[in-house]
C-alpha positions as CSV (number, residue, x, y, z in Angstrom):
1,M,-0.1,-0.1,0.0
2,R,1.3,3.5,-1.0
3,R,2.2,5.5,2.1
4,A,0.0,8.3,3.2
5,E,1.1,11.4,1.4
6,R,2.7,13.8,3.9
7,D,4.1,16.5,1.7
8,L,1.1,18.7,2.4
9,D,2.1,21.6,4.3
10,P,-0.1,21.6,7.6
11,A,-1.4,25.1,6.6
12,A,-2.8,23.6,3.3
13,E,-5.2,21.5,5.5
14,A,-6.7,24.5,7.0
15,F,-10.1,25.7,5.6
16,D,-10.9,29.3,5.0
17,P,-14.6,29.7,4.3
18,E,-13.9,33.0,2.6
19,L,-11.5,31.4,0.1
20,Q,-12.8,29.9,-3.1
21,D,-13.2,26.2,-4.0
22,Y,-12.8,27.2,-7.6
23,P,-11.8,30.5,-9.2
24,D,-14.4,32.5,-11.2
25,S,-12.0,33.1,-13.8
26,L,-12.0,29.5,-14.9
27,L,-15.9,29.2,-15.0
28,P,-17.1,29.6,-18.7
29,F,-19.9,31.9,-17.3
30,G,-17.7,33.6,-14.7
31,A,-18.3,37.1,-16.1
32,H,-21.7,36.6,-17.1
33,P,-24.2,39.2,-15.7
34,A,-26.6,36.3,-14.5
35,Y,-23.9,34.7,-12.5
36,L,-22.6,38.0,-11.2
37,A,-26.1,38.7,-10.1
38,Y,-26.4,35.7,-7.8
39,D,-25.7,36.3,-4.1
40,E,-22.3,35.2,-2.7
41,E,-23.8,32.2,-1.1
42,Q,-25.1,30.8,-4.3
43,R,-21.7,31.6,-6.1
44,R,-20.0,29.7,-3.4
45,R,-22.1,26.7,-4.0
46,I,-21.5,26.9,-7.7
47,R,-17.7,27.2,-7.0
48,A,-17.9,24.2,-4.8
49,W,-19.8,22.2,-7.5
50,A,-17.0,23.2,-9.9
51,W,-14.4,21.8,-7.6
52,I,-16.4,18.6,-7.2
53,S,-16.9,18.5,-11.0
54,F,-13.1,19.0,-11.5
55,N,-12.2,16.1,-9.2
56,K,-14.6,13.9,-10.8
57,N,-13.4,14.7,-14.2
58,V,-9.9,13.8,-13.1
59,M,-11.2,10.6,-11.5
60,D,-13.1,9.7,-14.6
61,V,-10.1,10.4,-16.9
62,E,-7.8,8.3,-14.6
63,R,-10.2,5.4,-14.5
64,C,-11.9,5.3,-17.8
65,V,-9.2,6.9,-20.1
66,V,-5.6,6.5,-18.8
67,E,-5.7,3.2,-17.1
68,P,-7.1,1.3,-20.0
69,G,-4.5,2.6,-22.2
70,F,-1.7,1.8,-19.7
71,D,-3.2,-1.8,-19.4
72,V,-2.6,-1.9,-23.3
73,L,1.0,-1.3,-22.7
74,A,1.5,-3.3,-19.6
75,Q,-0.1,-6.4,-21.3
76,D,1.8,-5.5,-24.6
77,R,-1.6,-6.0,-26.3
78,L,-0.1,-4.6,-29.6
79,A,3.0,-6.8,-29.4
80,A,5.5,-3.9,-29.5
81,G,7.8,-5.2,-27.0
82,V,7.1,-2.9,-24.2
83,S,9.0,-4.5,-21.3
84,G,12.0,-4.1,-19.1
85,D,12.5,-0.8,-17.3
86,L,9.8,0.8,-19.4
87,G,7.3,-2.0,-18.6
88,I,8.1,-1.5,-14.9
89,A,7.5,2.2,-15.3
90,V,4.1,1.6,-16.8
91,Y,3.0,-0.6,-14.0
92,Q,4.2,2.1,-11.5
93,S,2.2,4.7,-13.5
94,M,-0.8,2.5,-13.1
95,V,-0.4,2.4,-9.4
96,D,0.1,6.1,-9.4
97,E,-3.2,6.6,-11.3
98,Q,-5.2,4.7,-8.6
99,Y,-3.6,7.0,-6.0
100,H,-4.6,10.0,-7.9
101,T,-8.3,8.8,-8.0
102,L,-8.0,8.5,-4.1
103,M,-6.5,12.0,-3.7
104,H,-9.2,13.7,-5.8
105,H,-11.9,11.9,-4.0
106,G,-10.3,13.2,-0.8
107,G,-10.4,16.6,-2.2
108,S,-14.1,16.4,-2.7
109,E,-14.7,14.9,0.6
110,F,-12.8,17.8,2.1
111,T,-15.2,20.4,0.6
112,R,-18.3,18.4,1.4
113,T,-17.2,18.2,5.1
114,H,-16.1,21.8,5.5
115,R,-19.0,23.3,3.5
116,G,-21.5,21.0,4.9
117,W,-23.1,20.3,1.5
118,P,-23.7,16.8,0.0
119,L,-22.7,17.8,-3.5
120,P,-22.9,14.1,-4.8
121,N,-21.0,12.9,-7.7
122,W,-23.9,11.1,-9.2
123,I,-25.5,14.4,-10.2
124,L,-22.8,14.9,-12.6
125,P,-22.4,13.1,-16.0
126,Q,-19.3,11.1,-16.9
127,A,-16.3,13.1,-18.1
128,Q,-16.7,14.3,-21.7
129,S,-13.3,12.8,-22.7
130,A,-14.5,9.4,-21.3
131,R,-17.7,9.5,-23.3
132,R,-15.8,10.5,-26.3
133,R,-13.4,7.6,-25.9
134,S,-16.4,5.2,-25.6
135,V,-17.8,6.5,-28.9
136,A,-14.3,6.2,-30.6
137,L,-14.1,2.6,-29.4
138,S,-17.6,1.9,-30.7
139,R,-16.3,2.7,-34.2
140,C,-13.3,0.3,-34.0
141,T,-13.7,-2.8,-36.1
142,D,-11.7,-5.3,-33.8
143,E,-9.8,-5.5,-30.6
144,R,-6.4,-4.3,-32.0
145,A,-7.9,-1.1,-33.5
146,G,-9.5,-0.6,-30.0
147,S,-6.2,-0.9,-28.3
148,I,-4.7,1.7,-30.7
149,T,-7.5,4.1,-29.9
150,S,-7.1,3.5,-26.1
151,L,-3.5,4.1,-26.4
152,A,-4.0,7.4,-28.3
153,Y,-6.4,8.7,-25.7
154,T,-4.1,7.8,-22.9
155,T,-1.1,9.5,-24.7
156,V,-3.0,12.6,-25.0
157,A,-4.2,12.6,-21.5
158,E,-1.0,11.9,-19.8
159,I,1.2,14.2,-22.1
160,S,-1.2,17.2,-21.7
161,I,-3.0,16.8,-18.3
162,T,-0.3,19.0,-16.5
163,T,-1.5,22.1,-18.0
164,Y,-5.1,21.2,-16.9
165,L,-4.1,20.6,-13.3
166,D,-2.0,23.8,-13.3
167,L,-5.3,25.8,-14.2
168,F,-5.5,27.0,-10.6
169,A,-2.6,25.1,-8.7
170,D,-1.1,28.5,-7.8
171,D,-4.1,30.8,-7.6
172,P,-4.1,32.5,-4.3
173,V,-8.0,32.8,-4.2
174,V,-8.4,29.1,-4.1
175,Q,-8.3,27.0,-0.8
176,P,-4.8,25.8,0.0
177,F,-5.9,22.2,0.3
178,H,-7.1,22.2,-3.2
179,R,-4.0,23.7,-4.6
180,A,-1.9,21.3,-2.7
181,T,-3.8,18.3,-4.0
182,V,-3.3,19.4,-7.6
183,R,0.3,20.1,-7.2
184,L,0.9,16.7,-5.6
185,H,-0.8,15.0,-8.6
186,N,1.1,17.1,-11.0
187,R,4.5,16.0,-9.6
188,D,3.7,12.5,-10.9
189,E,2.3,13.5,-14.2
190,Y,5.4,15.2,-15.3
191,C,7.1,11.8,-15.1
192,H,4.2,10.0,-16.7
193,A,4.4,12.3,-19.7
194,S,7.9,11.1,-20.5
195,I,7.0,7.4,-20.0
196,T,4.0,7.6,-22.1
197,A,5.7,9.5,-25.0
198,D,8.5,6.8,-25.0
199,A,6.0,3.9,-25.1
200,A,3.9,5.5,-27.7
201,A,6.9,6.0,-30.0
202,I,7.9,2.3,-29.6
203,V,4.3,1.1,-30.5
204,Y,3.9,3.5,-33.3
205,D,7.2,2.3,-34.9
206,T,5.7,-1.3,-35.0
207,L,2.3,-0.4,-36.6
208,T,1.2,-0.9,-40.2
209,A,0.7,2.1,-42.2
210,D,-3.1,1.8,-41.9
211,E,-2.7,1.4,-38.0
212,R,-0.6,4.6,-38.0
213,T,-3.3,6.5,-39.7
214,H,-5.8,5.1,-37.2
215,F,-3.5,6.2,-34.3
216,E,-3.1,9.7,-35.9
217,H,-6.8,10.2,-36.2
218,A,-7.4,9.0,-32.6
219,L,-4.8,11.4,-31.3
220,V,-6.6,14.4,-33.0
221,D,-10.1,13.0,-31.8
222,A,-8.6,12.8,-28.2
223,M,-7.2,16.4,-28.3
224,D,-10.5,17.7,-29.5
225,A,-12.3,15.7,-26.6
226,F,-10.1,17.2,-24.0
227,T,-10.3,20.8,-25.1
228,S,-14.0,21.0,-25.6
229,N,-16.1,22.7,-22.8
230,D,-18.5,20.2,-21.4
231,Y,-21.8,22.1,-20.9
232,T,-23.7,19.1,-19.8
233,T,-22.0,19.2,-16.5
234,W,-22.8,22.9,-15.8
235,R,-26.5,22.3,-16.8
236,A,-26.7,19.4,-14.4
237,V,-25.3,21.8,-11.8
238,L,-27.6,24.6,-12.4
239,H,-30.5,22.2,-12.5
240,T,-29.6,20.7,-9.2
241,E,-29.4,24.3,-7.8
242,S,-32.8,25.2,-9.4
243,L,-31.1,28.0,-11.4
244,N,-32.0,29.0,-15.0
245,D,-29.5,27.7,-17.6
246,A,-29.8,30.6,-20.0
247,M,-26.5,31.8,-19.3
248,I,-25.0,28.5,-20.4
249,R,-26.8,28.9,-23.8
250,D,-25.2,32.2,-24.1
251,V,-21.6,31.1,-23.4
252,E,-22.0,27.9,-25.4
253,T,-22.9,29.9,-28.5
254,D,-20.2,32.7,-27.8
255,T,-17.2,32.1,-29.9
256,A,-15.1,34.3,-27.6
257,T,-15.5,31.8,-24.8
258,G,-13.1,29.5,-26.7
259,R,-11.8,26.0,-25.9
260,L,-10.4,24.9,-22.4
261,V,-6.8,25.7,-21.8
262,Q,-4.7,22.8,-22.9
263,D,-1.0,22.8,-23.7
264,Y,-0.5,20.4,-26.6
265,S,3.2,21.3,-27.0
266,G,4.1,17.8,-25.7
267,I,1.9,16.1,-28.1
268,R,3.4,18.4,-30.8
269,S,7.0,17.3,-29.9
270,L,5.9,13.7,-29.9
271,A,4.4,14.3,-33.4
272,D,7.6,16.1,-34.6
273,D,9.7,13.0,-33.3
274,L,7.4,10.7,-35.2
275,G,7.3,12.7,-38.2
276,I,3.7,13.0,-38.4
277,T,3.0,16.6,-37.4
278,G,1.9,17.6,-40.9
279,R,-0.4,14.6,-41.1
280,L,-2.4,15.6,-38.0
281,D,-5.5,17.6,-38.8
282,W,-5.0,20.2,-35.9
283,E,-4.3,23.7,-35.5
284,W,-1.4,24.1,-33.1
């Protein structure tokens, strides 16, 4: 059993009711007049929901996106010869992912306890990237194609998740416990990015021409899945809070809202190394 994480500064475990569970700057409707018109208690509840949603999204990605792709590597399902030190690193990464799920579950429980609000996960839909992966898998004609798709989704998740986690890791308006949770998770992910890139390159080198094209298309599909705003989650939150979702319709159709912040420079580097950057239908 992995030891309890004691790298948290004791001050990080303190709870300040005036600090935010999630920054308004990262809410897609954070500057919308309807949101700003809510009283502070209602905005606190929405921010708390946002943090619960953030944690659930991370947990869904770990369990439903990342771990299946690591299993493809660990079992060498594509017969690429992933073994030795790299194979051990893959298994260690799988252990880490389980622990990350526990960490973010603890982050949500911390807020539920200190805010005194239930905020149940079952209110929220599965993470969009996990749903998109399921759709992509349903289009695969055989198990091998499914393994390639799974690996592509894991590659995008592991190489780019650090930016997602960094979104508010150092934001002083956010609860210290939340920021510490994210920083500890990110520490592992910087290592995982290198492991995943190395493994993906080894596998790619063994694929047929058609399989390489499949992997490339799956990479693009995964990048789109991870950068698209998931408004179904926000609708679920506002419905639960008995609030009108008109502002969601406004931001959903507002081109200025844009995509989620996601740094794909690591994927770009991998694509450059593989010589496929020009083959990917993606605006870097």
